[in-house]
VEXNU-110459 format. One record per residue (C-alpha): residue number from 0; x, y, z; residue in one letter. Coordinates in nm, 4 decimals. Example, Ala and Ser with C-alpha at 12.3 -4.5 7.8 and 13.67 -1.06 7.14 Angstrom:
<nodes>
{node 0 {1.2300 -0.4500 0.7800} "A"} {node 1 {1.3670 -0.1060 0.7140} "S"} 
</nodes>
This chain:
<nodes>
{node 0 {-1.0590 1.7280 1.4050} "M"} {node 1 {-1.0186 1.7388 1.0128} "T"} {node 2 {-0.6595 1.6717 0.8886} "P"} {node 3 {-0.4725 1.9796 0.7512} "V"} {node 4 {-0.2336 1.9763 0.4489} "L"} {node 5 {0.1194 1.9858 0.5962} "N"} {node 6 {0.0282 1.9219 0.9300} "K"} {node 7 {0.0528 1.5977 1.1511} "A"} {node 8 {-0.2676 1.3604 1.1382} "L"} {node 9 {-0.4650 1.3705 1.4633} "P"} {node 10 {-0.4728 1.0706 1.6708} "E"} {node 11 {-0.7346 0.7947 1.5778} "F"} {node 12 {-0.7598 0.4226 1.5498} "E"} {node 13 {-0.9496 0.1919 1.3175} "A"} {node 14 {-1.0007 -0.1448 1.2499} "F"} {node 15 {-0.8998 -0.3152 0.9201} "A"} {node 16 {-0.8454 -0.6456 0.7522} "T"} {node 17 {-0.6143 -0.9231 0.8908} "G"} {node 18 {-0.6992 -0.7955 1.2479} "G"} {node 19 {-0.4782 -0.4988 1.1937} "V"} {node 20 {-0.5340 -0.1765 1.4127} "K"} {node 21 {-0.4458 0.1228 1.2382} "F"} {node 22 {-0.3442 0.4433 1.3998} "T"} {node 23 {-0.0961 0.6864 1.2882} "P"} {node 24 {0.1579 0.5885 1.5305} "Q"} {node 25 {0.1343 0.2221 1.3930} "S"} {node 26 {0.2456 0.3272 1.0367} "V"} {node 27 {0.5231 0.5881 1.1423} "L"} {node 28 {0.8402 0.5199 0.9164} "G"} {node 29 {0.6243 0.4630 0.6386} "H"} {node 30 {0.4539 0.6657 0.3749} "A"} {node 31 {0.0625 0.6137 0.3895} "V"} {node 32 {-0.1888 0.5931 0.1180} "V"} {node 33 {-0.5386 0.6223 0.2417} "L"} {node 34 {-0.7811 0.5866 -0.0395} "Y"} {node 35 {-1.1654 0.6269 0.0528} "F"} {node 36 {-1.4197 0.4553 -0.1756} "Y"} {node 37 {-1.7782 0.4345 -0.1819} "P"} {node 38 {-1.8494 0.0460 -0.1495} "K"} {node 39 {-1.7020 -0.3230 -0.1817} "D"} {node 40 {-1.8051 -0.5138 -0.4821} "N"} {node 41 {-1.9114 -0.2004 -0.7398} "T"} {node 42 {-1.7652 -0.1656 -1.0652} "P"} {node 43 {-1.5470 0.1606 -1.0047} "G"} {node 44 {-1.4489 0.0491 -0.6396} "C"} {node 45 {-1.3459 -0.2585 -0.7736} "T"} {node 46 {-1.1380 -0.1040 -1.0885} "T"} {node 47 {-0.9666 0.1332 -0.8456} "E"} {node 48 {-0.8917 -0.1564 -0.5870} "A"} {node 49 {-0.7243 -0.3679 -0.8801} "L"} {node 50 {-0.5256 -0.0789 -0.9815} "Q"} {node 51 {-0.3729 -0.0260 -0.6466} "F"} {node 52 {-0.3310 -0.4084 -0.6217} "R"} {node 53 {-0.1468 -0.4010 -0.9580} "D"} {node 54 {0.0818 -0.1139 -0.8620} "H"} {node 55 {0.1516 -0.2404 -0.4880} "H"} {node 56 {0.4931 -0.3529 -0.5274} "K"} {node 57 {0.5887 -0.0326 -0.6726} "D"} {node 58 {0.4353 0.1436 -0.3758} "F"} {node 59 {0.6233 -0.1032 -0.1450} "T"} {node 60 {0.9527 -0.0244 -0.3224} "K"} {node 61 {0.8673 0.3474 -0.2855} "A"} {node 62 {0.8301 0.2941 0.0954} "G"} {node 63 {0.4488 0.3227 0.1098} "A"} {node 64 {0.1560 0.1193 0.2395} "V"} {node 65 {-0.1764 0.1221 0.1218} "V"} {node 66 {-0.4982 0.1234 0.2925} "F"} {node 67 {-0.8517 0.1187 0.1360} "G"} {node 68 {-1.1335 0.2663 0.3477} "V"} {node 69 {-1.4960 0.2390 0.3140} "S"} {node 70 {-1.8145 0.2141 0.5279} "R"} {node 71 {-1.8428 -0.1592 0.4513} "D"} {node 72 {-1.8097 -0.3935 0.7401} "N"} {node 73 {-1.5010 -0.6378 0.8073} "L"} {node 74 {-1.6694 -0.9343 0.6536} "A"} {node 75 {-1.7461 -0.7873 0.3390} "S"} {node 76 {-1.3820 -0.6357 0.3294} "H"} {node 77 {-1.2229 -0.9615 0.4079} "E"} {node 78 {-1.4383 -1.1236 0.1263} "K"} {node 79 {-1.3682 -0.8285 -0.1341} "F"} {node 80 {-0.9888 -0.8506 -0.0465} "K"} {node 81 {-0.9959 -1.2442 -0.1195} "T"} {node 82 {-1.1971 -1.2095 -0.4217} "Q"} {node 83 {-0.9605 -0.9662 -0.5631} "L"} {node 84 {-0.6487 -1.1051 -0.4200} "G"} {node 85 {-0.5455 -0.7467 -0.2623} "L"} {node 86 {-0.2216 -0.7434 -0.0810} "P"} {node 87 {-0.3199 -0.4484 0.1249} "F"} {node 88 {-0.5732 -0.4144 0.4175} "E"} {node 89 {-0.9093 -0.2398 0.3987} "L"} {node 90 {-1.0186 -0.0308 0.6883} "I"} {node 91 {-1.3898 -0.0800 0.8003} "A"} {node 92 {-1.5079 0.2674 0.9017} "D"} {node 93 {-1.8869 0.1526 0.9718} "T"} {node 94 {-1.9355 0.4324 1.1890} "E"} {node 95 {-1.8019 0.6767 0.9234} "E"} {node 96 {-1.5679 0.8266 1.1890} "K"} {node 97 {-1.2891 0.8375 0.9430} "L"} {node 98 {-1.5067 0.9321 0.6695} "C"} {node 99 {-1.6179 1.2401 0.8350} "H"} {node 100 {-1.2837 1.2831 1.0075} "M"} {node 101 {-1.1467 1.3516 0.6203} "F"} {node 102 {-1.4525 1.5059 0.4989} "G"} {node 103 {-1.5332 1.2844 0.2448} "V"} {node 104 {-1.9027 1.2250 0.3133} "V"} {node 105 {-2.0841 1.4140 0.0576} "K"} {node 106 {-2.4708 1.4474 -0.0944} "N"} {node 107 {-2.5133 1.2718 -0.4020} "K"} {node 108 {-2.8126 1.2030 -0.6121} "I"} {node 109 {-2.8895 0.8602 -0.6502} "M"} {node 110 {-3.1894 0.7430 -0.8677} "Y"} {node 111 {-3.3390 1.0948 -0.8193} "G"} {node 112 {-3.2869 1.0859 -0.4332} "K"} {node 113 {-3.0704 1.2365 -0.2186} "K"} {node 114 {-2.8151 1.0238 -0.0445} "V"} {node 115 {-2.5182 1.0542 0.1645} "K"} {node 116 {-2.2411 0.8960 -0.0036} "G"} {node 117 {-1.8587 0.8467 -0.0037} "I"} {node 118 {-1.6612 1.0762 -0.2654} "E"} {node 119 {-1.3807 0.8877 -0.4105} "R"} {node 120 {-1.0736 1.0570 -0.2482} "S"} {node 121 {-0.6957 0.9649 -0.1541} "T"} {node 122 {-0.4731 1.0931 0.1106} "F"} {node 123 {-0.0876 1.0777 0.1371} "L"} {node 124 {0.0915 1.0994 0.4602} "I"} {node 125 {0.4692 1.0988 0.4844} "D"} {node 126 {0.6632 0.8762 0.6953} "A"} {node 127 {0.6372 1.1177 1.0272} "Q"} {node 128 {0.2691 1.1100 0.9794} "G"} {node 129 {0.2213 1.4720 0.8030} "V"} {node 130 {-0.0470 1.4897 0.5474} "L"} {node 131 {0.1300 1.5915 0.2387} "R"} {node 132 {-0.1423 1.5560 -0.0466} "A"} {node 133 {-0.4924 1.4756 -0.1100} "E"} {node 134 {-0.7112 1.4226 -0.4195} "W"} {node 135 {-1.0854 1.4822 -0.3771} "R"} {node 136 {-1.3780 1.3513 -0.6265} "G"} {node 137 {-1.1183 1.1636 -0.8429} "I"} {node 138 {-1.1896 0.9536 -1.1470} "K"} {node 139 {-1.0253 0.6243 -1.1265} "V"} {node 140 {-0.8483 0.6382 -1.4493} "A"} {node 141 {-0.4842 0.7440 -1.4379} "G"} {node 142 {-0.5323 0.8195 -1.0478} "H"} {node 143 {-0.3280 0.5385 -0.8797} "V"} {node 144 {-0.0198 0.6425 -1.1214} "E"} {node 145 {-0.0597 0.9945 -1.0090} "D"} {node 146 {-0.0526 0.8958 -0.6225} "V"} {node 147 {0.2403 0.6615 -0.7135} "L"} {node 148 {0.4355 0.9428 -0.8542} "K"} {node 149 {0.3631 1.1757 -0.5426} "A"} {node 150 {0.4862 0.8850 -0.3272} "V"} {node 151 {0.7962 0.8729 -0.5406} "K"} {node 152 {0.8483 1.2452 -0.5137} "A"} {node 153 {0.7959 1.2317 -0.1321} "L"} {node 154 {1.0856 0.9396 -0.1142} "K"} {node 155 {1.3269 1.1647 -0.2959} "K"} {node 156 {1.2391 1.4774 -0.0909} "A"} {node 157 {1.3356 1.2731 0.2398} "S"} 
</nodes>
């Protein structure tokens, strides 16, 4: 079931770095930023992860938890997280369940071939588990600041 703006997220579970089991229930009481990215250790994804890292204290202060999501496995995520000093967990969606649920799997052209890839996208869920905002097909520059503004606005509204 695809999440819908201003509706509660459907139940699901996913496994993240640090031995964390993520479910919408497990994060109730906190706003959640779920950002989907194509692949660990690639230039755009590294830049995006570093920007979320550098703003992590601001997200925490605003009452939000951040999770990165890609199709990479937990071993790859643990390495990526350690290399970059990421203070948040990364969800391993190796079977693409979350990617399909959130509709971020897209056909892309890479080196002249059609491939299925992840469209860089971010979703903001409020403290009650309701999807409040989504950014799809984003460019990395300035994106994290936009998400942080939305988190702060959400906090003010509650």
